[in-house]
ChimeraX commands (.cxc) that place a marker at each C-alpha (Angstrom):
marker #1 position -151.87,-75.54,-173.81 radius 0.5
marker #1 position -152.55,-71.83,-174.11 radius 0.5
marker #1 position -154.31,-70.24,-177.05 radius 0.5
marker #1 position -151.88,-68.95,-179.72 radius 0.5
marker #1 position -150.96,-65.27,-179.92 radius 0.5
marker #1 position -153.54,-64.56,-182.63 radius 0.5
marker #1 position -156.19,-65.35,-179.98 radius 0.5
marker #1 position -154.51,-64.14,-176.79 radius 0.5
marker #1 position -153.83,-60.71,-178.33 radius 0.5
marker #1 position -157.60,-60.12,-178.65 radius 0.5
marker #1 position -159.16,-57.85,-176.02 radius 0.5
marker #1 position -159.56,-59.61,-172.67 radius 0.5
marker #1 position -162.97,-59.62,-171.02 radius 0.5
marker #1 position -163.62,-59.24,-167.32 radius 0.5
marker #1 position -164.92,-62.54,-165.96 radius 0.5
marker #1 position -165.91,-62.46,-162.27 radius 0.5
marker #1 position -164.56,-66.00,-161.68 radius 0.5
marker #1 position -161.00,-66.54,-160.42 radius 0.5
marker #1 position -158.63,-68.24,-162.85 radius 0.5
marker #1 position -160.65,-67.54,-166.01 radius 0.5
marker #1 position -159.37,-65.72,-169.08 radius 0.5
marker #1 position -161.59,-64.73,-171.97 radius 0.5
marker #1 position -160.56,-63.23,-175.29 radius 0.5
marker #1 position -163.24,-61.34,-177.21 radius 0.5
marker #1 position -163.97,-61.19,-180.92 radius 0.5
marker #1 position -166.68,-58.53,-181.26 radius 0.5
marker #1 position -169.30,-58.56,-183.98 radius 0.5
marker #1 position -171.98,-55.99,-184.73 radius 0.5
marker #1 position -174.78,-58.14,-183.27 radius 0.5
marker #1 position -172.92,-60.90,-181.42 radius 0.5
marker #1 position -169.75,-61.91,-179.58 radius 0.5
marker #1 position -167.33,-64.82,-179.83 radius 0.5
marker #1 position -165.28,-65.57,-176.72 radius 0.5
marker #1 position -162.29,-67.89,-176.35 radius 0.5
marker #1 position -162.34,-69.08,-172.72 radius 0.5
marker #1 position -159.50,-70.60,-170.68 radius 0.5
marker #1 position -160.11,-71.94,-167.17 radius 0.5
marker #1 position -156.89,-72.24,-165.19 radius 0.5
marker #1 position -158.68,-73.35,-162.00 radius 0.5
marker #1 position -161.73,-75.47,-161.22 radius 0.5
marker #1 position -164.82,-73.27,-161.27 radius 0.5
marker #1 position -168.50,-73.32,-160.43 radius 0.5
marker #1 position -170.86,-71.26,-162.58 radius 0.5
marker #1 position -173.94,-70.23,-160.62 radius 0.5
marker #1 position -177.38,-70.56,-162.19 radius 0.5
marker #1 position -178.08,-67.72,-164.60 radius 0.5
marker #1 position -179.65,-66.94,-167.98 radius 0.5
marker #1 position -179.05,-64.64,-170.95 radius 0.5
marker #1 position -179.44,-64.62,-174.74 radius 0.5
marker #1 position -178.70,-67.75,-176.78 radius 0.5
marker #1 position -175.23,-69.29,-176.51 radius 0.5
marker #1 position -173.52,-71.98,-178.58 radius 0.5
marker #1 position -170.14,-73.40,-177.62 radius 0.5
marker #1 position -167.60,-76.03,-178.51 radius 0.5
marker #1 position -165.16,-77.64,-176.09 radius 0.5
marker #1 position -161.56,-77.17,-177.23 radius 0.5
marker #1 position -160.05,-79.04,-174.27 radius 0.5
marker #1 position -161.03,-80.36,-170.86 radius 0.5
marker #1 position -164.46,-80.96,-169.39 radius 0.5
marker #1 position -167.57,-79.08,-168.30 radius 0.5
marker #1 position -170.68,-80.43,-166.58 radius 0.5
marker #1 position -173.56,-78.20,-167.68 radius 0.5
marker #1 position -177.08,-78.19,-166.33 radius 0.5
marker #1 position -179.41,-76.55,-168.86 radius 0.5
marker #1 position -183.08,-76.19,-167.94 radius 0.5
marker #1 position -182.65,-78.91,-165.29 radius 0.5
marker #1 position -180.90,-81.42,-167.57 radius 0.5
marker #1 position -177.29,-82.24,-166.66 radius 0.5
marker #1 position -174.74,-83.43,-169.22 radius 0.5
marker #1 position -170.94,-83.62,-169.37 radius 0.5
marker #1 position -169.17,-82.19,-172.42 radius 0.5
marker #1 position -165.59,-83.01,-173.45 radius 0.5
marker #1 position -163.15,-82.07,-176.22 radius 0.5
marker #1 position -164.98,-81.83,-179.55 radius 0.5
marker #1 position -168.48,-81.71,-178.04 radius 0.5
marker #1 position -170.74,-78.73,-178.65 radius 0.5
marker #1 position -173.62,-77.39,-176.58 radius 0.5
marker #1 position -176.48,-75.00,-177.14 radius 0.5
marker #1 position -178.19,-72.91,-174.48 radius 0.5
marker #1 position -181.45,-71.35,-175.73 radius 0.5
marker #1 position -182.22,-67.72,-174.94 radius 0.5
marker #1 position -183.56,-67.36,-171.41 radius 0.5
marker #1 position -182.73,-70.96,-170.36 radius 0.5
marker #1 position -181.43,-71.19,-166.79 radius 0.5
marker #1 position -178.09,-72.94,-166.71 radius 0.5
marker #1 position -175.15,-73.61,-164.41 radius 0.5
marker #1 position -171.91,-75.53,-164.62 radius 0.5
marker #1 position -168.98,-77.22,-162.97 radius 0.5
marker #1 position -165.77,-76.69,-164.91 radius 0.5
marker #1 position -162.44,-78.48,-164.52 radius 0.5
marker #1 position -159.10,-76.65,-164.61 radius 0.5
marker #1 position -157.68,-76.83,-168.13 radius 0.5
marker #1 position -161.09,-76.36,-169.78 radius 0.5
marker #1 position -161.08,-74.31,-172.97 radius 0.5
marker #1 position -164.09,-73.41,-175.08 radius 0.5
marker #1 position -165.16,-71.15,-177.89 radius 0.5
marker #1 position -168.56,-69.61,-177.15 radius 0.5
marker #1 position -170.81,-67.63,-179.46 radius 0.5
marker #1 position -173.26,-65.27,-177.74 radius 0.5
marker #1 position -176.28,-63.99,-179.64 radius 0.5
marker #1 position -175.96,-60.51,-178.20 radius 0.5
marker #1 position -173.51,-57.69,-178.83 radius 0.5
marker #1 position -172.93,-56.72,-175.20 radius 0.5
marker #1 position -172.64,-59.93,-173.16 radius 0.5
marker #1 position -169.08,-58.95,-172.19 radius 0.5
marker link #1:1,2 radius 0.2
marker link #1:2,3 radius 0.2
marker link #1:3,4 radius 0.2
marker link #1:4,5 radius 0.2
marker link #1:5,6 radius 0.2
marker link #1:6,7 radius 0.2
marker link #1:7,8 radius 0.2
marker link #1:8,9 radius 0.2
marker link #1:9,10 radius 0.2
marker link #1:10,11 radius 0.2
marker link #1:11,12 radius 0.2
marker link #1:12,13 radius 0.2
marker link #1:13,14 radius 0.2
marker link #1:14,15 radius 0.2
marker link #1:15,16 radius 0.2
marker link #1:16,17 radius 0.2
marker link #1:17,18 radius 0.2
marker link #1:18,19 radius 0.2
marker link #1:19,20 radius 0.2
marker link #1:20,21 radius 0.2
marker link #1:21,22 radius 0.2
marker link #1:22,23 radius 0.2
marker link #1:23,24 radius 0.2
marker link #1:24,25 radius 0.2
marker link #1:25,26 radius 0.2
marker link #1:26,27 radius 0.2
marker link #1:27,28 radius 0.2
marker link #1:28,29 radius 0.2
marker link #1:29,30 radius 0.2
marker link #1:30,31 radius 0.2
marker link #1:31,32 radius 0.2
marker link #1:32,33 radius 0.2
marker link #1:33,34 radius 0.2
marker link #1:34,35 radius 0.2
marker link #1:35,36 radius 0.2
marker link #1:36,37 radius 0.2
marker link #1:37,38 radius 0.2
marker link #1:38,39 radius 0.2
marker link #1:39,40 radius 0.2
marker link #1:40,41 radius 0.2
marker link #1:41,42 radius 0.2
marker link #1:42,43 radius 0.2
marker link #1:43,44 radius 0.2
marker link #1:44,45 radius 0.2
marker link #1:45,46 radius 0.2
marker link #1:46,47 radius 0.2
marker link #1:47,48 radius 0.2
marker link #1:48,49 radius 0.2
marker link #1:49,50 radius 0.2
marker link #1:50,51 radius 0.2
marker link #1:51,52 radius 0.2
marker link #1:52,53 radius 0.2
marker link #1:53,54 radius 0.2
marker link #1:54,55 radius 0.2
marker link #1:55,56 radius 0.2
marker link #1:56,57 radius 0.2
marker link #1:57,58 radius 0.2
marker link #1:58,59 radius 0.2
marker link #1:59,60 radius 0.2
marker link #1:60,61 radius 0.2
marker link #1:61,62 radius 0.2
marker link #1:62,63 radius 0.2
marker link #1:63,64 radius 0.2
marker link #1:64,65 radius 0.2
marker link #1:65,66 radius 0.2
marker link #1:66,67 radius 0.2
marker link #1:67,68 radius 0.2
marker link #1:68,69 radius 0.2
marker link #1:69,70 radius 0.2
marker link #1:70,71 radius 0.2
marker link #1:71,72 radius 0.2
marker link #1:72,73 radius 0.2
marker link #1:73,74 radius 0.2
marker link #1:74,75 radius 0.2
marker link #1:75,76 radius 0.2
marker link #1:76,77 radius 0.2
marker link #1:77,78 radius 0.2
marker link #1:78,79 radius 0.2
marker link #1:79,80 radius 0.2
marker link #1:80,81 radius 0.2
marker link #1:81,82 radius 0.2
marker link #1:82,83 radius 0.2
marker link #1:83,84 radius 0.2
marker link #1:84,85 radius 0.2
marker link #1:85,86 radius 0.2
marker link #1:86,87 radius 0.2
marker link #1:87,88 radius 0.2
marker link #1:88,89 radius 0.2
marker link #1:89,90 radius 0.2
marker link #1:90,91 radius 0.2
marker link #1:91,92 radius 0.2
marker link #1:92,93 radius 0.2
marker link #1:93,94 radius 0.2
marker link #1:94,95 radius 0.2
marker link #1:95,96 radius 0.2
marker link #1:96,97 radius 0.2
marker link #1:97,98 radius 0.2
marker link #1:98,99 radius 0.2
marker link #1:99,100 radius 0.2
marker link #1:100,101 radius 0.2
marker link #1:101,102 radius 0.2
marker link #1:102,103 radius 0.2
marker link #1:103,104 radius 0.2
marker link #1:104,105 radius 0.2
view
């Protein structure tokens, strides 16, 4: 299932991972991104400002500050500012992520 037109007509962000689409809702001090993963993906370890997300569909295995957990449809996750994290994402994964910074993407 793709996001509806009211989402997919938002500006697309450049994500350096094959098979990923992201649609940006820009705020003055933050960003909200609607992600779609059309292929399996591996997110390398990285860190940035705080991030909160909710799984719309599919599955992600996140490792946050050394603790690994799998999140599925309806689950939410929080990544504190500066926390190192990585992930393994299955094709079909969709999430809505809030970034506590105006220029993440």
